[in-house]
C-alpha positions as CSV (number, residue, x, y, z in Angstrom):
1,M,132.4,104.1,94.7
2,P,131.0,106.1,91.7
3,T,133.4,108.7,90.3
4,L,132.0,112.0,89.0
5,S,134.8,113.3,86.9
6,R,134.8,117.0,86.4
7,L,138.2,117.2,84.8
8,V,138.3,119.2,81.5
9,R,141.6,117.9,80.2
10,L,142.2,114.3,79.2
11,G,145.9,114.7,79.9
12,T,145.0,115.1,83.6
13,C,143.2,111.8,83.5
14,L,146.3,110.1,82.2
15,V,148.5,111.7,84.9
16,L,146.1,110.5,87.6
17,G,146.2,107.0,86.0
18,L,142.5,106.9,85.5
19,L,140.6,105.1,82.7
20,L,139.6,107.5,80.0
21,S,135.9,106.4,80.5
22,A,136.2,107.9,84.0
23,C,137.2,111.2,82.6
24,A,134.1,112.2,80.6
25,I,133.3,115.9,80.8
26,D,130.0,116.7,82.6
27,D,128.0,119.9,82.7
28,Y,129.7,121.4,85.9
29,T,129.6,125.2,85.9
30,P,132.7,126.7,87.5
31,P,132.4,129.8,89.6
32,A,131.7,133.1,87.9
33,P,134.5,135.7,87.6
34,P,134.7,138.2,90.4
35,G,132.1,141.0,90.0
36,D,129.7,138.7,88.2
37,D,126.7,136.9,89.8
38,A,128.2,134.6,92.5
39,G,125.1,132.4,92.1
40,E,126.5,131.0,88.9
41,A,129.0,129.1,91.0
42,C,126.3,127.1,92.6
43,T,124.3,125.7,89.6
44,S,125.7,122.2,89.3
45,L,123.9,120.3,92.0
46,T,125.1,116.9,93.2
47,E,122.4,114.7,94.7
48,I,123.5,112.0,97.2
49,T,121.6,109.2,98.8
50,H,122.0,107.6,102.2
51,G,125.0,105.1,102.2
52,E,126.3,106.5,99.0
53,S,129.9,107.7,98.5
54,L,130.8,109.8,95.5
55,S,134.3,110.7,94.3
56,I,134.7,114.0,92.4
57,L,137.9,114.8,90.5
58,D,138.7,118.3,89.5
59,D,141.3,121.1,89.5
60,T,141.1,124.4,91.4
61,S,143.2,126.2,88.9
62,R,140.0,126.6,86.7
63,G,138.0,128.3,89.6
64,T,137.7,131.9,90.6
65,D,138.1,133.6,94.0
66,L,134.6,134.2,95.5
67,T,135.6,133.4,99.1
68,T,138.6,135.4,100.4
69,A,138.1,135.4,104.2
70,S,138.3,132.4,106.5
71,P,136.2,132.5,109.6
72,M,137.4,131.3,113.0
73,F,135.6,127.9,112.9
74,S,136.6,124.3,113.6
75,E,140.2,123.9,112.3
76,C,140.3,127.2,110.5
77,M,141.8,130.4,111.8
78,P,140.4,133.8,110.7
79,G,142.3,135.6,108.0
80,E,142.5,136.5,104.3
81,R,142.6,133.5,102.0
82,I,143.2,134.7,98.4
83,G,143.0,131.7,96.0
84,K,140.8,130.0,93.4
85,E,138.0,127.7,94.5
86,L,135.3,125.5,93.1
87,V,131.8,125.2,94.7
88,F,129.9,121.9,94.9
89,P,126.3,122.2,95.9
90,V,125.2,118.9,97.5
91,R,121.6,117.9,98.2
92,P,121.0,114.8,100.5
93,S,118.0,112.7,99.6
94,S,117.5,111.8,103.3
95,P,118.6,113.1,106.7
96,G,122.0,112.0,108.0
97,T,125.6,113.1,108.3
98,L,127.3,114.6,105.3
99,V,131.1,113.9,105.2
100,A,133.3,115.7,102.7
101,T,137.0,114.6,102.4
102,L,139.5,116.5,100.3
103,H,142.6,114.8,99.0
104,A,144.5,117.7,97.3
105,Q,147.5,117.5,95.1
106,Y,148.6,121.0,96.1
107,A,149.7,122.7,99.4
108,H,147.6,125.3,101.2
109,H,144.2,123.7,100.5
110,W,141.1,124.8,102.3
111,L,137.7,122.9,102.6
112,H,134.7,124.7,103.9
113,T,131.0,124.0,103.9
114,W,128.2,126.6,104.0
115,T,124.5,127.0,104.1
116,E,124.5,129.3,101.1
117,C,126.5,129.8,98.0
118,P,129.7,131.9,98.6
119,G,128.9,135.6,98.6
120,G,125.3,134.9,99.7
121,G,126.0,135.5,103.4
122,G,125.3,132.0,104.7
123,D,126.7,130.3,107.7
124,V,129.8,128.2,107.8
125,L,129.0,124.7,108.9
126,D,132.6,123.3,109.0
127,C,136.1,124.3,107.9
128,S,139.4,122.5,107.5
129,F,142.8,123.8,106.3
130,G,145.9,121.8,105.3
131,S,149.3,123.4,104.6
132,M,150.9,120.2,103.2
133,I,150.0,118.0,100.2
134,E,149.9,115.0,102.6
135,D,147.2,116.6,104.7
136,D,143.6,115.7,104.1
137,D,140.8,118.1,104.9
138,V,137.5,116.7,106.4
139,N,134.2,118.5,106.9
140,Q,131.5,116.6,108.8
141,I,128.0,118.1,108.9
142,D,125.7,116.2,111.4
143,D,122.0,116.3,111.0
144,V,121.7,117.4,107.4
145,Q,118.2,117.6,106.1
146,A,116.7,115.9,103.1
147,G,116.1,118.3,100.2
148,S,118.3,121.1,101.7
149,T,121.4,122.2,99.8
150,Y,124.8,122.4,101.3
151,Y,127.7,124.2,99.6
152,V,131.0,122.4,99.8
153,V,133.9,124.6,98.7
154,V,137.3,123.3,97.6
155,D,139.6,126.3,97.9
156,A,143.3,127.2,97.3
157,W,145.5,129.8,99.0
158,M,148.7,131.6,98.3
159,D,148.7,131.0,94.5
160,D,148.7,127.2,95.1
161,A,146.1,125.4,93.1
162,G,145.8,122.0,91.4
163,E,144.1,118.7,91.1
164,F,142.1,117.1,93.9
165,E,139.7,114.4,94.8
166,L,136.6,115.3,96.8
167,V,134.8,112.4,98.4
168,L,131.2,113.0,99.5
169,E,129.5,110.5,101.8
170,L,126.0,110.5,103.3
171,K,125.9,108.4,106.4
C-alpha cells in the first residue's frame, strides 16, 4: 500500500517507527485560519484509482477549526464539535465505493465525508466518531462518481488532537 506522508516533523516519523524515506514532506495545504477563505483547506487533491489503497500519515494539531457542528448522520450525533481538522479532497478515477478508515492516536476523533469543502454548505455523506484511541472510524461512500471530488475530514474534539493514519480505498 503506498504511503503518502504528510508529516512535517521528522521526529514524528521516528516515533511512528517509519523509514525516513516514507516521511518526505509533500505540498499538502492545511486548512486556512478561521475567518480566511475556507477553500484554501481543499486545494491538495488526492487522486485514487480502482483497487488502490493509500495510507496518509498526518497530525491534526496543525489544522484549524472550520467544521464545528456535527450533523445527526450515521454514527454521529448532532452537537458542537470544537477541534482542529485537516481536509483531504479525494477524486476517484472510476466509479465505485470509497472507503476512508481513520486510525487516530488521540481520543475524541471524528471522521466525516462531504460533497463540498467545509464551510461550502455541502451535504454530509458519512460520519463516524470515536471517543477512545482504540476506536477506528470508517466512512463508506457507495456509488462515487469518476472525476467528482469528495472531502474527507479528519477532525479532533475537546482539545484532543494528534497523529493519525488515514487509509483511503476505492473498491
